[in-house]
Structure formats: C-alpha cells, structure tokens
PDB file of N, CA, C and O in Angstrom, chain B, residues numbered from 101:
ATOM      1  N   LEU B 101      11.830  48.639 -36.902  1.00  0.00           N
ATOM      2  CA  LEU B 101      12.330  48.718 -35.883  1.00  0.00           C
ATOM      3  C   LEU B 101      12.829  50.339 -35.128  1.00  0.00           C
ATOM      4  O   LEU B 101      13.750  51.029 -35.564  1.00  0.00           O
ATOM      5  N   ALA B 102      12.013  50.667 -33.997  1.00  0.00           N
ATOM      6  CA  ALA B 102      12.848  52.103 -33.763  1.00  0.00           C
ATOM      7  C   ALA B 102      13.819  52.252 -33.658  1.00  0.00           C
ATOM      8  O   ALA B 102      14.434  51.232 -33.347  1.00  0.00           O
ATOM      9  N   MET B 103      14.587  53.427 -33.806  1.00  0.00           N
ATOM     10  CA  MET B 103      15.863  53.902 -33.404  1.00  0.00           C
ATOM     11  C   MET B 103      16.079  54.486 -31.848  1.00  0.00           C
ATOM     12  O   MET B 103      17.174  54.915 -31.484  1.00  0.00           O
ATOM     13  N   GLU B 104      15.215  54.459 -31.206  1.00  0.00           N
ATOM     14  CA  GLU B 104      14.942  54.973 -29.668  1.00  0.00           C
ATOM     15  C   GLU B 104      16.502  53.972 -29.104  1.00  0.00           C
ATOM     16  O   GLU B 104      16.743  52.769 -29.199  1.00  0.00           O
ATOM     17  N   GLY B 105      17.054  54.754 -28.707  1.00  0.00           N
ATOM     18  CA  GLY B 105      18.247  54.689 -27.118  1.00  0.00           C
ATOM     19  C   GLY B 105      19.314  54.380 -28.725  1.00  0.00           C
ATOM     20  O   GLY B 105      19.874  53.295 -28.880  1.00  0.00           O
ATOM     21  N   ALA B 106      19.422  55.448 -29.705  1.00  0.00           N
ATOM     22  CA  ALA B 106      20.306  55.441 -30.266  1.00  0.00           C
ATOM     23  C   ALA B 106      21.821  54.965 -29.809  1.00  0.00           C
ATOM     24  O   ALA B 106      21.946  54.852 -28.590  1.00  0.00           O
ATOM     25  N   ALA B 107      22.941  54.681 -30.570  1.00  0.00           N
ATOM     26  CA  ALA B 107      23.566  54.176 -29.921  1.00  0.00           C
ATOM     27  C   ALA B 107      25.035  55.256 -29.733  1.00  0.00           C
ATOM     28  O   ALA B 107      25.734  55.999 -30.421  1.00  0.00           O
ATOM     29  N   ALA B 108      24.945  54.835 -28.543  1.00  0.00           N
ATOM     30  CA  ALA B 108      25.817  55.791 -27.930  1.00  0.00           C
ATOM     31  C   ALA B 108      26.923  55.889 -28.030  1.00  0.00           C
ATOM     32  O   ALA B 108      27.465  56.786 -27.385  1.00  0.00           O
ATOM     33  N   GLN B 109      27.569  55.190 -28.706  1.00  0.00           N
ATOM     34  CA  GLN B 109      29.104  55.964 -30.166  1.00  0.00           C
ATOM     35  C   GLN B 109      28.621  55.589 -31.134  1.00  0.00           C
ATOM     36  O   GLN B 109      27.511  55.149 -31.435  1.00  0.00           O
ATOM     37  N   GLN B 110      29.710  55.822 -31.745  1.00  0.00           N
ATOM     38  CA  GLN B 110      30.292  55.440 -32.900  1.00  0.00           C
ATOM     39  C   GLN B 110      31.137  54.571 -32.566  1.00  0.00           C
ATOM     40  O   GLN B 110      31.685  54.767 -31.481  1.00  0.00           O
ATOM     41  N   PRO B 111      31.501  53.445 -33.282  1.00  0.00           N
ATOM     42  CA  PRO B 111      32.645  52.390 -33.370  1.00  0.00           C
ATOM     43  C   PRO B 111      33.324  52.398 -34.556  1.00  0.00           C
ATOM     44  O   PRO B 111      32.639  52.603 -35.559  1.00  0.00           O
ATOM     45  N   SER B 112      34.414  52.240 -34.685  1.00  0.00           N
ATOM     46  CA  SER B 112      35.126  52.238 -36.200  1.00  0.00           C
ATOM     47  C   SER B 112      35.155  51.089 -36.675  1.00  0.00           C
ATOM     48  O   SER B 112      35.424  50.008 -36.151  1.00  0.00           O
ATOM     49  N   LEU B 113      34.864  51.366 -37.701  1.00  0.00           N
ATOM     50  CA  LEU B 113      34.567  50.081 -39.071  1.00  0.00           C
ATOM     51  C   LEU B 113      35.632  49.293 -38.548  1.00  0.00           C
ATOM     52  O   LEU B 113      35.389  48.218 -39.097  1.00  0.00           O
ATOM     53  N   LEU B 114      36.888  49.062 -37.692  1.00  0.00           N
ATOM     54  CA  LEU B 114      38.420  48.312 -37.548  1.00  0.00           C
ATOM     55  C   LEU B 114      37.314  47.355 -36.406  1.00  0.00           C
ATOM     56  O   LEU B 114      37.113  46.180 -36.712  1.00  0.00           O
ATOM     57  N   SER B 115      36.932  47.674 -35.678  1.00  0.00           N
ATOM     58  CA  SER B 115      36.012  47.409 -33.905  1.00  0.00           C
ATOM     59  C   SER B 115      34.972  46.197 -35.029  1.00  0.00           C
ATOM     60  O   SER B 115      34.872  44.977 -34.903  1.00  0.00           O
ATOM     61  N   ILE B 116      34.316  47.127 -36.097  1.00  0.00           N
ATOM     62  CA  ILE B 116      32.780  46.453 -36.257  1.00  0.00           C
ATOM     63  C   ILE B 116      34.364  44.992 -37.325  1.00  0.00           C
ATOM     64  O   ILE B 116      34.633  43.933 -36.760  1.00  0.00           O
ATOM     65  N   PHE B 117      34.747  45.195 -38.094  1.00  0.00           N
ATOM     66  CA  PHE B 117      34.841  44.202 -38.691  1.00  0.00           C
ATOM     67  C   PHE B 117      35.632  43.137 -38.120  1.00  0.00           C
ATOM     68  O   PHE B 117      35.627  42.033 -38.664  1.00  0.00           O
ATOM     69  N   LEU B 118      36.524  43.423 -36.754  1.00  0.00           N
ATOM     70  CA  LEU B 118      36.875  42.530 -35.773  1.00  0.00           C
ATOM     71  C   LEU B 118      36.151  41.687 -35.158  1.00  0.00           C
ATOM     72  O   LEU B 118      36.433  40.599 -34.656  1.00  0.00           O
ATOM     73  N   SER B 119      34.646  42.589 -35.267  1.00  0.00           N
ATOM     74  CA  SER B 119      34.026  41.698 -34.168  1.00  0.00           C
ATOM     75  C   SER B 119      33.071  40.771 -35.404  1.00  0.00           C
ATOM     76  O   SER B 119      32.377  39.793 -35.128  1.00  0.00           O
ATOM     77  N   GLY B 120      33.237  41.322 -36.697  1.00  0.00           N
ATOM     78  CA  GLY B 120      32.440  40.048 -37.494  1.00  0.00           C
ATOM     79  C   GLY B 120      33.231  38.545 -37.718  1.00  0.00           C
ATOM     80  O   GLY B 120      32.879  37.369 -37.821  1.00  0.00           O
ATOM     81  N   LEU B 121      34.884  39.529 -37.733  1.00  0.00           N
ATOM     82  CA  LEU B 121      35.863  38.199 -37.803  1.00  0.00           C
ATOM     83  C   LEU B 121      35.557  37.422 -36.789  1.00  0.00           C
ATOM     84  O   LEU B 121      35.031  36.437 -37.306  1.00  0.00           O
ATOM     85  N   LYS B 122      35.583  37.242 -35.282  1.00  0.00           N
ATOM     86  CA  LYS B 122      35.910  36.705 -34.051  1.00  0.00           C
ATOM     87  C   LYS B 122      34.127  36.186 -33.925  1.00  0.00           C
ATOM     88  O   LYS B 122      34.016  35.319 -33.058  1.00  0.00           O
ATOM     89  N   ALA B 123      32.970  36.492 -34.507  1.00  0.00           N
ATOM     90  CA  ALA B 123      32.601  35.377 -34.671  1.00  0.00           C
ATOM     91  C   ALA B 123      31.971  35.307 -35.639  1.00  0.00           C
ATOM     92  O   ALA B 123      30.749  35.191 -35.549  1.00  0.00           O
ATOM     93  N   GLY B 124      32.874  35.375 -37.398  1.00  0.00           N
ATOM     94  CA  GLY B 124      32.806  34.634 -38.215  1.00  0.00           C
ATOM     95  C   GLY B 124      33.747  33.081 -37.769  1.00  0.00           C
ATOM     96  O   GLY B 124      33.690  32.014 -38.381  1.00  0.00           O
ATOM     97  N   LEU B 125      34.589  33.394 -36.509  1.00  0.00           N
ATOM     98  CA  LEU B 125      36.115  32.394 -36.318  1.00  0.00           C
ATOM     99  C   LEU B 125      35.099  31.329 -35.410  1.00  0.00           C
ATOM    100  O   LEU B 125      35.228  30.105 -35.404  1.00  0.00           O
ATOM    101  N   LEU B 126      34.349  31.892 -34.861  1.00  0.00           N
ATOM    102  CA  LEU B 126      33.802  30.574 -33.517  1.00  0.00           C
ATOM    103  C   LEU B 126      32.041  29.961 -34.466  1.00  0.00           C
ATOM    104  O   LEU B 126      31.217  29.332 -33.802  1.00  0.00           O
ATOM    105  N   THR B 127      31.851  30.186 -35.512  1.00  0.00           N
ATOM    106  CA  THR B 127      30.758  29.598 -36.266  1.00  0.00           C
ATOM    107  C   THR B 127      31.036  28.148 -35.973  1.00  0.00           C
ATOM    108  O   THR B 127      30.091  27.360 -35.933  1.00  0.00           O
ATOM    109  N   PHE B 128      32.579  27.642 -35.712  1.00  0.00           N
ATOM    110  CA  PHE B 128      32.223  26.006 -35.910  1.00  0.00           C
ATOM    111  C   PHE B 128      32.075  25.326 -35.478  1.00  0.00           C
ATOM    112  O   PHE B 128      32.151  24.131 -35.761  1.00  0.00           O
ATOM    113  N   GLY B 129      31.616  26.206 -34.032  1.00  0.00           N
ATOM    114  CA  GLY B 129      30.860  25.422 -32.739  1.00  0.00           C
ATOM    115  C   GLY B 129      29.518  25.389 -32.848  1.00  0.00           C
ATOM    116  O   GLY B 129      28.803  25.321 -31.849  1.00  0.00           O
ATOM    117  N   GLY B 130      28.875  25.452 -34.511  1.00  0.00           N
ATOM    118  CA  GLY B 130      27.863  26.232 -34.469  1.00  0.00           C
ATOM    119  C   GLY B 130      27.403  27.917 -34.502  1.00  0.00           C
ATOM    120  O   GLY B 130      27.586  28.896 -33.778  1.00  0.00           O
ATOM    121  N   ALA B 131      26.681  27.612 -35.820  1.00  0.00           N
ATOM    122  CA  ALA B 131      26.266  29.263 -35.694  1.00  0.00           C
ATOM    123  C   ALA B 131      25.171  30.172 -34.826  1.00  0.00           C
ATOM    124  O   ALA B 131      24.601  31.241 -35.041  1.00  0.00           O
ATOM    125  N   TYR B 132      25.165  29.190 -33.720  1.00  0.00           N
ATOM    126  CA  TYR B 132      24.254  29.996 -32.164  1.00  0.00           C
ATOM    127  C   TYR B 132      24.936  30.317 -31.223  1.00  0.00           C
ATOM    128  O   TYR B 132      24.649  31.022 -30.256  1.00  0.00           O
ATOM    129  N   THR B 133      26.384  29.517 -31.636  1.00  0.00           N
ATOM    130  CA  THR B 133      27.195  29.980 -30.370  1.00  0.00           C
ATOM    131  C   THR B 133      27.800  31.128 -30.178  1.00  0.00           C
ATOM    132  O   THR B 133      28.358  31.469 -29.135  1.00  0.00           O
ATOM    133  N   VAL B 134      27.639  32.201 -31.884  1.00  0.00           N
ATOM    134  CA  VAL B 134      28.001  33.424 -31.913  1.00  0.00           C
ATOM    135  C   VAL B 134      27.273  34.433 -31.059  1.00  0.00           C
ATOM    136  O   VAL B 134      27.767  35.387 -30.460  1.00  0.00           O
ATOM    137  N   ILE B 135      26.262  34.130 -31.100  1.00  0.00           N
ATOM    138  CA  ILE B 135      24.486  35.172 -30.977  1.00  0.00           C
ATOM    139  C   ILE B 135      25.688  35.887 -28.678  1.00  0.00           C
ATOM    140  O   ILE B 135      25.474  36.998 -28.192  1.00  0.00           O
ATOM    141  N   PRO B 136      26.219  35.312 -28.307  1.00  0.00           N
ATOM    142  CA  PRO B 136      26.023  35.468 -26.981  1.00  0.00           C
ATOM    143  C   PRO B 136      27.025  36.774 -27.578  1.00  0.00           C
ATOM    144  O   PRO B 136      26.584  37.915 -27.719  1.00  0.00           O
ATOM    145  N   PHE B 137      28.547  36.346 -27.916  1.00  0.00           N
ATOM    146  CA  PHE B 137      29.383  37.225 -28.760  1.00  0.00           C
ATOM    147  C   PHE B 137      29.140  38.199 -29.689  1.00  0.00           C
ATOM    148  O   PHE B 137      29.934  39.094 -29.982  1.00  0.00           O
ATOM    149  N   LEU B 138      28.155  38.050 -30.109  1.00  0.00           N
ATOM    150  CA  LEU B 138      27.834  39.278 -31.191  1.00  0.00           C
ATOM    151  C   LEU B 138      26.940  40.583 -30.063  1.00  0.00           C
ATOM    152  O   LEU B 138      26.936  41.785 -30.325  1.00  0.00           O
ATOM    153  N   ARG B 139      26.125  39.837 -28.600  1.00  0.00           N
ATOM    154  CA  ARG B 139      25.171  40.594 -27.907  1.00  0.00           C
ATOM    155  C   ARG B 139      26.171  41.277 -27.171  1.00  0.00           C
ATOM    156  O   ARG B 139      25.850  42.315 -26.593  1.00  0.00           O
ATOM    157  N   ASP B 140      27.340  40.854 -27.103  1.00  0.00           N
ATOM    158  CA  ASP B 140      28.619  41.856 -26.196  1.00  0.00           C
ATOM    159  C   ASP B 140      29.079  42.619 -26.811  1.00  0.00           C
ATOM    160  O   ASP B 140      29.091  43.756 -26.338  1.00  0.00           O
ATOM    161  N   ASP B 141      29.724  42.381 -28.247  1.00  0.00           N
ATOM    162  CA  ASP B 141      30.051  43.573 -28.637  1.00  0.00           C
ATOM    163  C   ASP B 141      29.356  44.713 -28.907  1.00  0.00           C
ATOM    164  O   ASP B 141      29.740  45.849 -28.628  1.00  0.00           O
ATOM    165  N   ALA B 142      28.044  44.336 -29.601  1.00  0.00           N
ATOM    166  CA  ALA B 142      26.388  44.772 -30.191  1.00  0.00           C
ATOM    167  C   ALA B 142      26.157  45.707 -28.596  1.00  0.00           C
ATOM    168  O   ALA B 142      26.618  46.837 -28.432  1.00  0.00           O
ATOM    169  N   VAL B 143      25.608  45.186 -27.870  1.00  0.00           N
ATOM    170  CA  VAL B 143      25.214  46.361 -26.359  1.00  0.00           C
ATOM    171  C   VAL B 143      26.394  46.094 -25.755  1.00  0.00           C
ATOM    172  O   VAL B 143      26.999  47.164 -25.692  1.00  0.00           O
ATOM    173  N   GLY B 144      26.912  45.393 -25.371  1.00  0.00           N
ATOM    174  CA  GLY B 144      28.026  45.923 -24.319  1.00  0.00           C
ATOM    175  C   GLY B 144      28.471  47.103 -24.875  1.00  0.00           C
ATOM    176  O   GLY B 144      28.427  48.055 -24.096  1.00  0.00           O
ATOM    177  N   ASN B 145      29.055  47.429 -26.434  1.00  0.00           N
ATOM    178  CA  ASN B 145      29.887  48.773 -26.770  1.00  0.00           C
ATOM    179  C   ASN B 145      28.345  49.920 -26.905  1.00  0.00           C
ATOM    180  O   ASN B 145      28.562  51.128 -26.809  1.00  0.00           O
ATOM    181  N   GLY B 146      27.399  49.608 -27.046  1.00  0.00           N
ATOM    182  CA  GLY B 146      26.209  50.951 -27.050  1.00  0.00           C
ATOM    183  C   GLY B 146      25.396  51.073 -28.229  1.00  0.00           C
ATOM    184  O   GLY B 146      24.364  51.713 -28.430  1.00  0.00           O
ATOM    185  N   TRP B 147      26.410  49.963 -29.318  1.00  0.00           N
ATOM    186  CA  TRP B 147      25.954  49.878 -30.761  1.00  0.00           C
ATOM    187  C   TRP B 147      24.386  49.749 -31.327  1.00  0.00           C
ATOM    188  O   TRP B 147      23.890  50.047 -32.413  1.00  0.00           O
ATOM    189  N   MET B 148      23.691  49.031 -29.811  1.00  0.00           N
ATOM    190  CA  MET B 148      22.107  49.109 -30.189  1.00  0.00           C
ATOM    191  C   MET B 148      21.448  48.605 -28.927  1.00  0.00           C
ATOM    192  O   MET B 148      22.047  47.814 -28.198  1.00  0.00           O
ATOM    193  N   THR B 149      20.345  48.998 -28.671  1.00  0.00           N
ATOM    194  CA  THR B 149      19.982  48.847 -27.124  1.00  0.00           C
ATOM    195  C   THR B 149      19.504  46.257 -26.742  1.00  0.00           C
ATOM    196  O   THR B 149      19.846  45.294 -27.428  1.00  0.00           O
ATOM    197  N   ASP B 150      19.002  46.299 -25.934  1.00  0.00           N
ATOM    198  CA  ASP B 150      19.173  44.836 -25.514  1.00  0.00           C
ATOM    199  C   ASP B 150      17.950  44.714 -26.810  1.00  0.00           C
ATOM    200  O   ASP B 150      18.187  43.921 -27.721  1.00  0.00           O
ATOM    201  N   ALA B 151      16.357  45.716 -26.847  1.00  0.00           N
ATOM    202  CA  ALA B 151      15.190  45.555 -27.540  1.00  0.00           C
ATOM    203  C   ALA B 151      15.430  45.226 -29.077  1.00  0.00           C
ATOM    204  O   ALA B 151      14.662  44.558 -29.771  1.00  0.00           O
ATOM    205  N   GLN B 152      16.468  45.730 -29.441  1.00  0.00           N
ATOM    206  CA  GLN B 152      16.724  46.047 -30.954  1.00  0.00           C
ATOM    207  C   GLN B 152      17.814  44.587 -31.509  1.00  0.00           C
ATOM    208  O   GLN B 152      18.018  44.277 -32.683  1.00  0.00           O
ATOM    209  N   PHE B 153      18.487  43.748 -30.034  1.00  0.00           N
ATOM    210  CA  PHE B 153      19.118  42.792 -30.275  1.00  0.00           C
ATOM    211  C   PHE B 153      18.036  41.952 -30.659  1.00  0.00           C
ATOM    212  O   PHE B 153      17.647  41.201 -31.553  1.00  0.00           O
ATOM    213  N   LEU B 154      17.804  42.327 -29.803  1.00  0.00           N
ATOM    214  CA  LEU B 154      16.484  40.535 -29.586  1.00  0.00           C
ATOM    215  C   LEU B 154      15.030  41.051 -30.857  1.00  0.00           C
ATOM    216  O   LEU B 154      14.038  40.338 -31.008  1.00  0.00           O
ATOM    217  N   ASP B 155      15.172  41.944 -31.365  1.00  0.00           N
ATOM    218  CA  ASP B 155      13.953  41.668 -32.309  1.00  0.00           C
ATOM    219  C   ASP B 155      14.638  41.523 -33.889  1.00  0.00           C
ATOM    220  O   ASP B 155      14.033  41.246 -34.925  1.00  0.00           O
ATOM    221  N   GLY B 156      16.023  41.790 -33.721  1.00  0.00           N
ATOM    222  CA  GLY B 156      16.473  41.269 -35.373  1.00  0.00           C
ATOM    223  C   GLY B 156      17.393  40.000 -34.759  1.00  0.00           C
ATOM    224  O   GLY B 156      18.327  39.371 -35.257  1.00  0.00           O
ATOM    225  N   LEU B 157      16.930  39.936 -33.869  1.00  0.00           N
ATOM    226  CA  LEU B 157      17.371  38.243 -33.627  1.00  0.00           C
ATOM    227  C   LEU B 157      15.890  37.288 -34.314  1.00  0.00           C
ATOM    228  O   LEU B 157      15.783  36.369 -35.125  1.00  0.00           O
ATOM    229  N   ALA B 158      14.987  38.035 -33.543  1.00  0.00           N
ATOM    230  CA  ALA B 158      13.812  37.251 -34.200  1.00  0.00           C
ATOM    231  C   ALA B 158      13.762  37.037 -35.495  1.00  0.00           C
ATOM    232  O   ALA B 158      13.801  35.944 -36.059  1.00  0.00           O
ATOM    233  N   LEU B 159      13.631  38.616 -36.211  1.00  0.00           N
ATOM    234  CA  LEU B 159      13.193  38.974 -37.517  1.00  0.00           C
ATOM    235  C   LEU B 159      13.895  37.861 -37.863  1.00  0.00           C
ATOM    236  O   LEU B 159      13.187  36.861 -37.981  1.00  0.00           O
ATOM    237  N   SER B 160      15.512  37.649 -38.142  1.00  0.00           N
ATOM    238  CA  SER B 160      16.678  37.509 -38.986  1.00  0.00           C
ATOM    239  C   SER B 160      15.642  35.871 -39.002  1.00  0.00           C
ATOM    240  O   SER B 160      15.840  35.515 -40.164  1.00  0.00           O
ATOM    241  N   GLY B 161      14.920  35.019 -38.508  1.00  0.00           N
ATOM    242  CA  GLY B 161      14.974  33.531 -37.986  1.00  0.00           C
ATOM    243  C   GLY B 161      14.129  33.555 -39.097  1.00  0.00           C
ATOM    244  O   GLY B 161      14.015  32.346 -39.302  1.00  0.00           O
ATOM    245  N   ILE B 162      13.178  34.340 -40.312  1.00  0.00           N
ATOM    246  CA  ILE B 162      12.484  34.603 -40.680  1.00  0.00           C
ATOM    247  C   ILE B 162      13.001  33.758 -42.488  1.00  0.00           C
ATOM    248  O   ILE B 162      12.619  33.033 -43.406  1.00  0.00           O
ATOM    249  N   LEU B 163      14.307  34.732 -41.867  1.00  0.00           N
ATOM    250  CA  LEU B 163      15.503  34.634 -43.664  1.00  0.00           C
ATOM    251  C   LEU B 163      16.074  33.380 -43.687  1.00  0.00           C
ATOM    252  O   LEU B 163      16.019  32.668 -42.684  1.00  0.00           O
ATOM    253  N   PRO B 164      16.867  32.850 -45.169  1.00  0.00           N
ATOM    254  CA  PRO B 164      17.626  31.695 -44.987  1.00  0.00           C
ATOM    255  C   PRO B 164      19.303  32.620 -44.283  1.00  0.00           C
ATOM    256  O   PRO B 164      19.626  33.807 -44.326  1.00  0.00           O
ATOM    257  N   ALA B 165      19.958  31.487 -43.744  1.00  0.00           N
ATOM    258  CA  ALA B 165      21.410  31.895 -43.268  1.00  0.00           C
ATOM    259  C   ALA B 165      20.825  32.863 -42.725  1.00  0.00           C
ATOM    260  O   ALA B 165      21.157  33.937 -43.227  1.00  0.00           O
ATOM    261  N   PRO B 166      19.770  32.966 -41.551  1.00  0.00           N
ATOM    262  CA  PRO B 166      19.488  34.064 -40.481  1.00  0.00           C
ATOM    263  C   PRO B 166      20.662  34.713 -39.579  1.00  0.00           C
ATOM    264  O   PRO B 166      20.234  35.762 -39.098  1.00  0.00           O
ATOM    265  N   LEU B 167      21.990  34.456 -39.184  1.00  0.00           N
ATOM    266  CA  LEU B 167      22.907  34.537 -38.473  1.00  0.00           C
ATOM    267  C   LEU B 167      23.837  35.614 -39.134  1.00  0.00           C
ATOM    268  O   LEU B 167      24.377  36.693 -38.890  1.00  0.00           O
ATOM    269  N   ILE B 168      23.686  34.604 -40.186  1.00  0.00           N
ATOM    270  CA  ILE B 168      24.275  35.685 -41.024  1.00  0.00           C
ATOM    271  C   ILE B 168      24.211  37.437 -41.580  1.00  0.00           C
ATOM    272  O   ILE B 168      24.952  38.418 -41.643  1.00  0.00           O
ATOM    273  N   ILE B 169      22.922  37.067 -41.880  1.00  0.00           N
ATOM    274  CA  ILE B 169      21.805  38.763 -42.216  1.00  0.00           C
ATOM    275  C   ILE B 169      21.941  38.861 -40.763  1.00  0.00           C
ATOM    276  O   ILE B 169      22.631  39.827 -40.436  1.00  0.00           O
ATOM    277  N   PHE B 170      21.617  38.351 -40.053  1.00  0.00           N
ATOM    278  CA  PHE B 170      21.949  39.233 -38.200  1.00  0.00           C
ATOM    279  C   PHE B 170      23.261  39.828 -38.361  1.00  0.00           C
ATOM    280  O   PHE B 170      23.315  41.019 -38.666  1.00  0.00           O
ATOM    281  N   SER B 171      24.104  39.300 -38.232  1.00  0.00           N
ATOM    282  CA  SER B 171      25.067  39.914 -38.176  1.00  0.00           C
ATOM    283  C   SER B 171      25.282  41.247 -38.821  1.00  0.00           C
ATOM    284  O   SER B 171      25.404  42.295 -38.187  1.00  0.00           O
ATOM    285  N   THR B 172      25.327  41.119 -40.372  1.00  0.00           N
ATOM    286  CA  THR B 172      25.348  42.273 -41.579  1.00  0.00           C
ATOM    287  C   THR B 172      24.074  43.300 -40.299  1.00  0.00           C
ATOM    288  O   THR B 172      24.679  44.097 -39.582  1.00  0.00           O
ATOM    289  N   PHE B 173      22.464  43.243 -40.077  1.00  0.00           N
ATOM    290  CA  PHE B 173      22.115  43.482 -39.088  1.00  0.00           C
ATOM    291  C   PHE B 173      22.438  44.493 -37.684  1.00  0.00           C
ATOM    292  O   PHE B 173      22.004  45.483 -37.094  1.00  0.00           O
ATOM    293  N   VAL B 174      23.515  43.470 -37.633  1.00  0.00           N
ATOM    294  CA  VAL B 174      23.815  44.169 -36.117  1.00  0.00           C
ATOM    295  C   VAL B 174      25.130  45.786 -36.816  1.00  0.00           C
ATOM    296  O   VAL B 174      25.091  46.910 -36.316  1.00  0.00           O
ATOM    297  N   GLY B 175      26.275  45.309 -38.196  1.00  0.00           N
ATOM    298  CA  GLY B 175      27.308  45.313 -38.102  1.00  0.00           C
ATOM    299  C   GLY B 175      26.130  47.140 -39.185  1.00  0.00           C
ATOM    300  O   GLY B 175      26.560  48.291 -39.269  1.00  0.00           O
ATOM    301  N   TYR B 176      25.349  46.842 -39.504  1.00  0.00           N
ATOM    302  CA  TYR B 176      24.481  48.391 -40.145  1.00  0.00           C
ATOM    303  C   TYR B 176      23.898  49.196 -38.859  1.00  0.00           C
ATOM    304  O   TYR B 176      23.660  50.378 -39.106  1.00  0.00           O
ATOM    305  N   PHE B 177      23.666  48.836 -37.735  1.00  0.00           N
ATOM    306  CA  PHE B 177      23.213  49.626 -36.320  1.00  0.00           C
ATOM    307  C   PHE B 177      24.768  49.825 -35.735  1.00  0.00           C
ATOM    308  O   PHE B 177      24.994  50.721 -34.922  1.00  0.00           O
ATOM    309  N   GLY B 178      25.691  49.042 -36.144  1.00  0.00           N
ATOM    310  CA  GLY B 178      26.820  49.638 -35.732  1.00  0.00           C
ATOM    311  C   GLY B 178      27.401  51.145 -36.193  1.00  0.00           C
ATOM    312  O   GLY B 178      27.486  52.209 -35.581  1.00  0.00           O
ATOM    313  N   GLY B 179      27.808  50.682 -37.742  1.00  0.00           N
ATOM    314  CA  GLY B 179      28.036  51.693 -38.632  1.00  0.00           C
ATOM    315  C   GLY B 179      27.786  51.998 -40.098  1.00  0.00           C
ATOM    316  O   GLY B 179      28.586  52.260 -40.996  1.00  0.00           O
ATOM    317  N   GLY B 180      26.825  51.924 -40.102  1.00  0.00           N
ATOM    318  CA  GLY B 180      25.408  51.965 -40.859  1.00  0.00           C
ATOM    319  C   GLY B 180      25.712  50.657 -42.507  1.00  0.00           C
ATOM    320  O   GLY B 180      25.921  49.444 -42.529  1.00  0.00           O
ATOM    321  N   PRO B 181      25.617  51.453 -43.370  1.00  0.00           N
ATOM    322  CA  PRO B 181      25.982  50.751 -45.062  1.00  0.00           C
ATOM    323  C   PRO B 181      27.979  50.083 -45.424  1.00  0.00           C
ATOM    324  O   PRO B 181      28.483  49.389 -46.307  1.00  0.00           O
ATOM    325  N   LEU B 182      28.614  50.919 -43.960  1.00  0.00           N
ATOM    326  CA  LEU B 182      29.660  50.034 -44.429  1.00  0.00           C
ATOM    327  C   LEU B 182      30.534  49.844 -42.846  1.00  0.00           C
ATOM    328  O   LEU B 182      31.735  49.662 -42.650  1.00  0.00           O
ATOM    329  N   GLY B 183      29.473  49.961 -41.933  1.00  0.00           N
ATOM    330  CA  GLY B 183      29.397  48.746 -41.025  1.00  0.00           C
ATOM    331  C   GLY B 183      28.815  47.538 -41.070  1.00  0.00           C
ATOM    332  O   GLY B 183      28.996  46.591 -40.305  1.00  0.00           O
ATOM    333  N   ALA B 184      27.806  47.647 -42.397  1.00  0.00           N
ATOM    334  CA  ALA B 184      26.972  46.442 -42.197  1.00  0.00           C
ATOM    335  C   ALA B 184      28.306  45.640 -43.376  1.00  0.00           C
ATOM    336  O   ALA B 184      28.488  44.530 -42.875  1.00  0.00           O
ATOM    337  N   VAL B 185      28.868  45.717 -44.147  1.00  0.00           N
ATOM    338  CA  VAL B 185      29.897  45.070 -45.247  1.00  0.00           C
ATOM    339  C   VAL B 185      31.257  44.872 -44.234  1.00  0.00           C
ATOM    340  O   VAL B 185      31.973  43.917 -44.536  1.00  0.00           O
ATOM    341  N   ALA B 186      31.624  45.591 -43.202  1.00  0.00           N
ATOM    342  CA  ALA B 186      32.404  45.213 -42.486  1.00  0.00           C
ATOM    343  C   ALA B 186      32.367  43.976 -41.618  1.00  0.00           C
ATOM    344  O   ALA B 186      33.208  43.083 -41.513  1.00  0.00           O
ATOM    345  N   MET B 187      31.041  44.151 -40.938  1.00  0.00           N
ATOM    346  CA  MET B 187      30.930  42.605 -40.678  1.00  0.00           C
ATOM    347  C   MET B 187      31.343  41.429 -41.000  1.00  0.00           C
ATOM    348  O   MET B 187      32.206  40.572 -40.809  1.00  0.00           O
ATOM    349  N   THR B 188      29.890  41.858 -41.870  1.00  0.00           N
ATOM    350  CA  THR B 188      29.592  41.093 -43.398  1.00  0.00           C
ATOM    351  C   THR B 188      30.941  40.019 -43.705  1.00  0.00           C
ATOM    352  O   THR B 188      30.974  39.349 -44.737  1.00  0.00           O
TER     353      THR B 188
END
C-alpha cells in the first residue's frame, strides 16, 4: 500500500483507543457494522485516504478475523505500532 496522501494530522493514542473501543462495542450488531464508524474516524480525521482504507479492507478479507486485523491496520496508519496496539 502506497503512503501517498500521508496522514494530515497525528492523532493521539487516546483518540485511537477510543475509536477502537467504539468499534468493539458496536460489533454486537455484527462485525460489518463497524466499517462505517472506522471509516468516519480514519478517513474523516485524515489518518488515511479513502483508497488506503478500501485497500486495507479488501486485503483483510483473506485473513482470519478480518475486521480485527483491519482495525489494527487502521490503528497502525493512525499512530504507528503504538496506534495499532491502542486500536486493537
């Protein structure tokens, strides 16, 4: 995945954690209900581009537990390795 359109702002680890917490709490409706909320946080806040979001979503589909892996991916884009841990 190309890094073009790098993040417009570096989010705090707390904001990444809260995004992951919100996503985790919403999975009771099915894991796919989380996608619009993650997109709103990641793309809406400039952590990643829409194309990067869609590429990550498509690639995560070939892995076990795709939306957990994808959430980790979004956290990584937002805040690097610590962001991935915070999101997960």
